[in-house]
C-alpha positions as CSV (number, residue, x, y, z in Angstrom):
1,M,17.6,-4.8,19.6
2,K,19.0,-1.5,21.0
3,W,17.5,1.9,20.8
4,I,19.1,5.4,20.5
5,K,18.7,9.2,20.3
6,V,21.0,11.4,18.5
7,E,22.3,14.9,19.7
8,R,24.8,17.2,18.2
9,E,27.9,17.0,19.9
10,D,29.1,20.5,21.4
11,T,32.4,21.4,20.4
12,G,32.5,24.8,22.3
13,G,33.0,26.6,19.1
14,I,35.7,24.7,18.0
15,E,35.2,23.3,14.5
16,D,35.1,19.4,14.4
17,S,36.0,18.5,10.6
18,G,35.8,14.7,11.2
19,N,33.2,12.2,11.0
20,T,32.9,11.3,14.7
21,I,30.5,9.7,16.9
22,Y,30.5,10.1,20.6
23,V,29.2,7.1,22.7
24,S,29.4,6.0,26.4
25,K,32.5,3.8,27.4
26,N,30.8,0.7,27.4
27,L,29.3,1.3,24.1
28,A,32.4,2.7,22.7
29,D,34.2,-0.8,23.7
30,K,31.6,-2.7,21.6
31,L,32.3,-0.3,18.6
32,K,35.7,-0.1,18.8
33,T,36.3,-1.9,15.4
34,Q,33.7,-0.1,13.1
35,T,34.5,2.2,10.9
36,K,31.5,2.8,8.6
37,L,28.2,4.2,9.5
38,I,24.9,3.6,7.1
39,F,21.4,5.6,7.5
40,G,19.2,4.8,4.9
41,Q,21.2,5.2,1.5
42,N,23.6,7.1,2.8
43,E,26.9,5.8,3.8
44,I,30.0,7.6,5.6
45,P,33.3,6.6,7.2
46,I,33.4,7.2,10.8
47,T,35.3,7.3,13.9
48,V,33.9,6.1,17.4
49,Q,34.9,8.0,20.5
50,A,34.1,7.6,24.0
51,S,32.7,10.4,25.9
52,S,32.6,10.8,29.6
53,S,29.9,12.9,29.5
54,I,27.7,10.3,28.2
55,D,25.8,8.5,30.9
56,E,25.6,4.5,30.5
57,C,22.2,3.2,29.2
58,T,21.6,-0.3,27.9
59,G,19.0,1.1,25.4
60,D,17.0,-2.0,25.7
61,H,13.5,0.0,25.5
62,F,12.1,2.5,23.3
63,H,11.3,4.9,26.1
64,D,14.9,4.6,27.7
65,P,17.4,4.9,24.7
66,A,21.0,5.3,25.0
67,L,22.4,8.6,24.0
68,I,24.9,9.1,20.9
69,R,26.3,12.6,19.8
70,L,27.2,13.2,16.3
71,S,29.6,15.7,14.8
72,Q,28.3,18.2,12.7
73,N,29.8,16.9,9.6
74,V,27.8,13.5,10.4
75,F,24.5,15.3,10.7
76,D,25.1,17.0,7.5
77,Q,26.0,14.1,5.5
78,L,23.4,11.7,6.8
79,L,20.5,14.2,7.0
80,I,19.6,12.6,10.4
81,Q,16.6,14.1,12.2
82,K,16.8,14.6,15.9
83,S,13.3,14.0,16.7
84,A,13.3,10.4,16.0
85,T,14.3,7.5,18.2
86,Y,16.1,5.2,16.3
87,Q,17.3,1.4,16.4
88,I,21.1,0.6,16.3
89,R,22.7,-2.4,14.9
90,Y,26.4,-3.4,14.0
91,T,28.5,-5.8,12.3
92,N,32.5,-5.8,12.9
93,T,33.1,-2.9,10.7
94,T,29.6,-1.2,10.1
95,I,27.1,0.6,12.1
96,Y,23.1,0.8,11.1
97,I,21.1,3.3,12.4
98,G,17.2,3.3,11.2
99,P,14.8,2.2,10.0
100,V,14.6,4.9,7.2
101,I,11.5,3.9,5.5
102,G,9.8,5.9,2.3
103,F,6.1,6.2,1.3
104,L,6.1,6.9,-2.1
105,L,2.9,8.9,-2.9
106,G,1.0,9.8,-6.1
107,D,1.6,13.3,-7.6
108,Q,-1.8,15.0,-6.5
109,H,-1.0,18.3,-5.0
110,Y,-3.7,18.2,-2.4
111,Y,-2.5,15.0,-1.1
112,Y,0.7,16.0,0.1
113,H,0.2,17.8,3.5
114,H,-0.1,16.6,7.0
115,R,-3.9,17.0,7.0
116,R,-4.1,14.8,4.0
117,L,-1.7,12.2,5.4
118,K,-4.1,10.8,7.7
119,E,-4.0,6.9,6.9
120,L,-0.4,7.1,7.3
121,T,-0.5,9.2,10.4
122,D,-2.6,6.3,12.0
123,A,-0.1,3.9,10.6
124,M,2.5,5.6,13.0
125,G,0.6,4.3,16.1
126,V,3.0,1.4,15.7
127,Y,5.8,3.9,16.0
128,E,7.1,3.0,19.5
129,K,7.4,-0.6,18.4
130,V,10.1,0.3,15.6
131,G,11.1,4.0,15.6
132,G,13.3,5.3,13.0
133,L,12.8,7.6,10.0
134,F,9.4,7.6,7.9
135,I,9.5,9.7,4.9
136,A,6.4,10.5,2.8
137,F,7.4,12.2,-0.9
138,R,6.4,12.1,-4.2
139,H,8.5,11.4,-7.5
140,C,9.3,14.8,-8.2
141,S,10.2,15.2,-4.6
142,I,13.8,13.3,-5.1
143,S,16.9,15.0,-6.2
144,W,18.8,12.3,-7.6
145,R,21.9,14.9,-8.2
146,E,22.1,15.7,-4.3
147,K,20.8,12.0,-3.6
148,C,18.1,13.1,-1.1
149,I,14.6,14.0,-0.7
150,Y,12.7,17.2,-0.4
151,G,9.7,15.5,1.5
152,L,7.6,15.4,4.6
153,Y,9.0,13.2,7.8
154,F,6.9,12.0,10.6
155,N,8.0,13.9,13.8
156,Y,7.1,11.9,16.4
157,E,7.5,14.5,19.2
158,N,4.6,16.4,17.8
159,K,3.0,13.7,15.9
160,K,2.9,15.5,12.7
161,W,4.5,15.3,9.1
162,V,7.1,18.1,8.8
163,Y,9.0,19.3,5.5
164,G,12.8,18.6,5.5
165,K,15.5,17.7,3.3
166,L,15.9,13.9,3.9
167,P,17.7,10.9,3.3
168,L,17.0,8.4,0.5
169,P,15.4,5.5,2.3
170,S,16.6,1.8,2.5
171,V,12.9,0.6,1.9
172,V,10.0,2.1,0.2
173,Y,6.5,1.3,0.3
174,R,4.7,2.7,-2.7
175,R,1.3,4.2,-2.3
176,G,0.9,5.9,-5.4
177,F,1.5,5.7,-9.2
178,N,2.1,8.5,-11.7
179,S,1.5,8.6,-15.5
180,R,5.0,7.8,-16.3
181,N,5.2,5.0,-13.7
182,N,9.0,4.9,-14.2
183,F,10.3,5.4,-10.7
184,V,11.8,2.0,-10.4
185,N,13.6,2.1,-13.6
186,E,15.2,5.7,-12.4
187,C,16.2,4.6,-9.1
188,S,17.6,1.4,-9.7
189,D,20.9,3.0,-11.4
190,V,21.1,5.3,-8.4
191,S,20.1,3.4,-5.3
192,S,19.9,0.0,-3.8
193,W,16.8,0.3,-2.1
194,E,14.1,-2.3,-1.7
195,V,10.9,-1.1,-3.2
196,F,7.6,-3.0,-2.7
197,N,4.1,-2.8,-5.0
198,A,6.6,-1.5,-7.1
199,V,4.4,-2.2,-10.2
200,R,0.9,-2.3,-10.9
201,F,-0.8,-4.4,-13.6
202,D,-3.7,-3.3,-15.4
203,K,-6.9,-5.2,-15.4
204,W,-5.9,-6.7,-18.8
205,Q,-2.5,-7.6,-17.8
206,L,-4.0,-9.2,-14.4
207,Y,-6.6,-11.2,-16.4
208,T,-4.1,-12.8,-18.9
209,Q,-2.0,-13.7,-15.6
210,L,-5.0,-15.4,-13.7
211,K,-5.9,-17.0,-17.0
212,K,-2.8,-19.1,-16.6
213,N,-3.5,-20.4,-13.3
214,D,-5.9,-23.4,-13.3
215,R,-7.0,-22.8,-9.8
216,L,-8.0,-19.3,-10.1
217,N,-9.3,-19.6,-13.5
218,P,-13.0,-21.2,-12.8
219,Y,-13.4,-17.6,-10.8
220,L,-12.8,-15.3,-13.6
221,P,-15.6,-13.7,-15.4
222,E,-14.7,-13.4,-19.2
223,T,-12.9,-10.5,-20.1
224,A,-12.1,-8.8,-23.6
225,L,-10.5,-5.6,-24.8
226,L,-13.1,-3.2,-25.8
227,G,-13.8,-2.7,-29.3
228,V,-17.3,-2.0,-31.5
229,D,-17.2,-6.0,-32.7
230,S,-16.2,-7.7,-29.0
231,L,-18.9,-5.1,-27.5
232,S,-21.6,-6.5,-30.0
233,A,-20.7,-10.0,-29.2
234,F,-20.9,-9.7,-25.4
235,L,-24.0,-8.1,-25.8
236,H,-25.2,-10.9,-27.8
237,K,-24.1,-13.4,-25.4
238,Y,-24.9,-11.8,-22.0
239,S,-27.4,-9.2,-22.6
240,K,-25.8,-7.0,-19.9
241,V,-22.1,-6.1,-19.8
242,I,-19.8,-3.5,-18.1
243,L,-17.4,-1.5,-19.2
244,K,-14.1,-0.7,-17.2
245,P,-11.2,1.7,-17.8
246,N,-8.3,-1.0,-18.0
247,K,-6.2,1.6,-15.8
248,L,-8.6,2.9,-13.3
249,S,-9.8,1.5,-9.6
250,R,-12.2,2.4,-7.2
251,G,-15.4,2.2,-9.5
252,R,-14.2,5.1,-11.6
253,G,-15.3,5.6,-15.4
254,I,-17.4,2.6,-15.8
255,S,-20.5,2.2,-17.9
256,I,-23.1,-0.3,-17.9
257,I,-25.1,-1.3,-21.0
258,T,-27.9,-3.8,-21.3
259,S,-29.5,-5.0,-24.3
260,K,-33.3,-4.8,-24.3
261,P,-35.8,-6.7,-26.4
262,D,-37.1,-3.9,-28.1
263,G,-33.5,-3.3,-30.0
264,T,-32.4,-0.4,-27.7
265,L,-29.6,-0.2,-25.6
266,E,-29.9,1.2,-21.9
267,V,-26.8,2.8,-20.9
268,H,-25.8,3.7,-17.1
269,D,-22.9,6.0,-17.6
270,Y,-21.0,6.2,-14.4
271,R,-18.5,8.9,-15.6
272,Q,-21.4,11.5,-16.1
273,F,-23.7,9.7,-13.7
274,T,-26.5,9.7,-16.2
275,N,-28.8,7.0,-17.5
276,F,-30.3,6.8,-21.0
277,T,-31.4,4.9,-23.7
278,I,-30.2,4.5,-27.3
279,P,-30.8,2.5,-30.3
280,A,-28.5,-0.6,-30.8
281,S,-27.8,0.7,-34.4
282,Q,-25.9,3.8,-32.4
283,L,-23.7,1.5,-30.2
284,E,-20.9,2.5,-32.7
285,D,-21.5,6.2,-32.4
286,Y,-21.9,6.3,-28.8
287,L,-18.3,4.6,-28.3
288,H,-16.8,6.9,-30.4
289,E,-18.8,10.2,-28.9
290,G,-17.8,8.6,-25.3
291,K,-14.1,8.2,-26.5
292,Y,-14.0,4.7,-25.0
293,L,-12.2,3.6,-27.9
294,K,-9.4,6.0,-27.1
295,R,-9.3,5.5,-23.6
296,D,-8.2,1.6,-23.2
297,Y,-11.4,-0.2,-21.7
298,I,-12.0,-3.8,-21.2
299,I,-15.6,-5.7,-21.2
300,Q,-17.0,-8.2,-19.0
301,P,-20.4,-9.7,-18.2
302,F,-22.4,-7.7,-15.5
303,L,-22.2,-10.4,-12.9
304,D,-25.8,-11.2,-11.2
305,L,-24.0,-10.7,-7.6
306,A,-25.9,-11.7,-4.6
307,R,-28.2,-9.0,-2.9
308,I,-29.3,-7.7,0.2
309,N,-32.7,-5.5,0.2
310,G,-32.2,-5.5,-3.7
311,S,-28.5,-4.0,-3.7
312,P,-25.6,-6.0,-4.9
313,W,-22.6,-6.4,-2.6
314,D,-19.2,-7.8,-3.0
315,I,-16.3,-8.6,-0.8
316,R,-12.9,-6.6,-0.1
317,V,-9.9,-8.9,1.2
318,V,-6.6,-7.5,2.4
319,M,-3.6,-9.5,2.1
320,Q,-0.2,-8.4,3.5
321,K,3.0,-9.6,4.0
322,N,3.9,-9.8,7.9
323,R,7.2,-9.1,9.8
324,W,8.1,-12.7,9.3
325,K,7.5,-12.2,5.3
326,Q,4.7,-14.2,5.0
327,W,1.1,-13.6,3.5
328,V,-1.6,-13.1,5.7
329,C,-5.2,-11.8,5.5
330,N,-5.7,-9.1,7.7
331,G,-9.2,-8.2,7.1
332,I,-12.2,-8.9,4.9
333,E,-15.2,-6.8,4.6
334,C,-18.4,-6.5,2.6
335,R,-19.1,-3.6,0.5
336,L,-23.0,-3.1,-0.1
337,A,-24.0,-0.6,-3.0
338,G,-26.3,2.2,-2.1
339,T,-29.9,1.9,-2.5
340,G,-30.7,1.8,-6.5
341,K,-27.1,1.8,-7.3
342,M,-25.2,-1.2,-9.0
343,I,-21.6,0.0,-7.7
344,T,-20.5,-1.3,-4.5
345,N,-17.5,0.7,-3.9
346,I,-17.5,2.9,-0.6
347,S,-16.6,6.0,-2.6
348,N,-19.7,5.6,-4.9
349,G,-22.2,5.5,-1.8
350,G,-21.8,1.7,-0.6
351,R,-21.3,0.9,3.0
352,A,-19.3,-1.6,4.8
353,L,-20.7,-4.8,6.4
354,E,-19.2,-7.7,8.4
355,L,-18.8,-10.9,6.4
356,S,-21.3,-13.0,8.5
357,E,-23.9,-10.3,8.5
358,A,-23.8,-9.9,4.7
359,L,-24.2,-13.9,4.1
360,T,-26.9,-13.9,6.7
361,L,-28.8,-10.8,5.0
362,A,-28.3,-12.2,1.6
363,F,-28.6,-16.0,2.1
364,G,-30.1,-16.6,5.6
365,T,-28.9,-20.2,6.6
366,E,-28.4,-21.5,3.0
367,V,-24.4,-20.9,3.4
368,D,-21.9,-21.4,6.2
369,P,-19.8,-18.4,7.2
370,T,-16.9,-20.2,8.3
371,Q,-16.6,-22.3,5.2
372,V,-16.9,-18.9,2.9
373,R,-14.1,-17.3,5.1
374,K,-11.9,-20.5,4.3
375,D,-13.0,-20.3,0.6
376,I,-12.0,-16.4,0.6
377,H,-8.8,-17.2,2.2
378,S,-7.8,-19.8,-0.1
379,I,-8.4,-17.8,-3.3
380,S,-6.6,-15.1,-1.7
381,M,-3.8,-17.1,-0.8
382,E,-3.3,-18.5,-4.2
383,F,-3.4,-15.3,-5.8
384,C,-0.7,-13.9,-3.6
385,K,1.4,-17.0,-4.2
386,M,1.1,-16.6,-8.0
387,M,1.9,-12.9,-7.9
388,D,5.3,-13.9,-6.1
389,Q,5.8,-16.0,-8.7
390,T,6.0,-13.1,-11.3
391,G,9.4,-12.1,-10.1
392,F,8.0,-8.4,-8.4
393,H,8.3,-7.5,-5.0
394,F,4.7,-7.5,-3.7
395,A,3.7,-7.2,0.1
396,E,0.0,-5.8,-0.1
397,F,-3.1,-6.5,-2.1
398,G,-6.8,-5.2,-1.9
399,L,-8.6,-8.2,-3.5
400,D,-12.3,-7.7,-4.6
401,L,-14.3,-10.9,-4.7
402,A,-18.2,-11.8,-4.8
403,L,-20.4,-14.1,-4.7
404,D,-23.4,-14.4,-7.4
405,Q,-27.1,-15.3,-6.6
406,Q,-26.2,-19.1,-7.2
407,K,-23.2,-18.8,-4.7
408,H,-20.6,-18.9,-7.1
409,Y,-17.3,-17.1,-6.3
410,W,-15.9,-14.4,-8.9
411,F,-12.5,-12.8,-8.8
412,I,-13.4,-9.1,-9.7
413,E,-10.3,-7.0,-9.2
414,A,-6.7,-6.6,-7.4
415,N,-5.4,-3.2,-6.2
416,V,-1.7,-2.6,-4.8
417,R,-3.0,0.3,-3.6
418,P,-6.1,-0.5,-1.7
419,T,-8.0,1.6,0.6
420,F,-9.3,0.8,4.1
421,K,-12.0,3.4,5.1
422,G,-14.8,0.5,5.4
423,F,-12.7,-1.2,7.7
424,K,-12.6,1.9,10.1
425,T,-16.2,2.0,10.5
426,L,-16.6,-1.7,11.2
427,D,-13.6,-2.4,13.6
428,D,-10.8,-0.2,14.6
429,D,-8.8,-2.9,15.6
430,I,-8.6,-4.5,12.3
431,Y,-8.2,-1.1,10.7
432,R,-4.9,-0.6,12.5
433,R,-3.7,-3.8,12.3
434,I,-4.0,-3.2,8.4
435,C,-2.1,0.0,8.8
436,Y,0.7,-1.2,10.8
437,E,1.7,-4.4,9.2
438,P,3.4,-2.7,6.3
439,I,5.3,-0.8,8.8
440,L,6.3,-3.8,10.7
441,Y,7.2,-5.6,7.3
442,S,9.2,-2.8,5.9
443,T,11.0,-2.4,9.2
444,S,11.8,-6.3,8.9
445,I,13.5,-6.1,5.5
446,A,15.5,-3.2,6.4
447,G,16.9,-5.4,8.7
448,F,15.7,-4.2,11.9
449,G,13.5,-5.5,14.5
450,W,10.6,-4.5,16.8
451,E,10.0,-4.2,20.6
452,D,7.9,-6.6,22.1
453,S,7.3,-9.2,19.3
454,D,4.3,-10.8,20.8
455,E,1.9,-10.2,18.1
456,S,-1.3,-9.6,20.2
457,E,0.5,-6.6,21.8
458,I,0.6,-4.8,18.1
């Protein structure tokens, strides 16, 4: 791999209307047959010209890049940013400069600012290994007419996300979804970029997919779409059930309903953070008043999860594809519900624990942490293999698993936009590995390498 920095060629006031790139004599000898330059989705014809004013440099290291000067025309067409350090590779006819990687964010306005991109800034801690241009954008940031993005790019020189007019990237790491969810369909007719985590299965779609897998089926809680009859049947069978919004995550919008012997129903409504009791005869009224039947919910039995000091806990597993395009488990954390709460999500007051600690506190010496870790890894790998077989391009999952009080494993949920806050409090090295892996993977599928391939260095 070779590293470069780009500058504008000073033509001394003379207009340069050509697509010329100026390089050192040695590099010009290597690029003498190249007639095309590709940067992200932008492709232009070019002429390579040797310049005696450019010093010879091998460009073997990030901190010692070779210099390339570009005509104003090339800058204008490629929308290249001078603050970046890039990799360069070439074939007999084509020069590639990059990588150019995009992060597709959600449409929340508050999310779209340097101060709100802390996780992506942390991911840029691996920048000196890969270089390139990293772009944070929303669906509405794309100008299909101009074939560009009005978004934020990571300015390596000042370590900030800065607004600019930017090229369409060659690889997109999807970190957000909007209500239309049509980004991939729109871009497929215009761009040839690679988008991973492009689709998100809702809870019901995921359940029906998992049910087909003989290895994962034993870990699935029974699930049904919400209706008055289906909920009544679940309450009769399980006594305590949980209602989950089909398309939301992180514990948002759930309710827990318990059927009591006296014919009443105890409701824990986490949408309003209220607890109350209603007669069982008013169940249908409650569902209509709460608009549950209009909002696409599923029902599951409320699992009797393993507990620590009376509080339930579950397991978050982060599965990612590495730079060699293989699935790896990059983190396992346990999430303990807050005192008096039934929901484990850290956003709802839970806290993170290391797996061995959680197992010891919950089961003492009754379980072998090494075996549990192997079981978790096996379940998670089977899930990732199954999702690869769907034909969609996935490269990252946050899987929620659990052990109940009888030590049975349960598969709770899978997210293509997992959060990593708990890992940051447990082990900063694990947190950063999770942040870095999609960057290395994106760089790899964009066709570029990384400096120092020794994994222990990253």
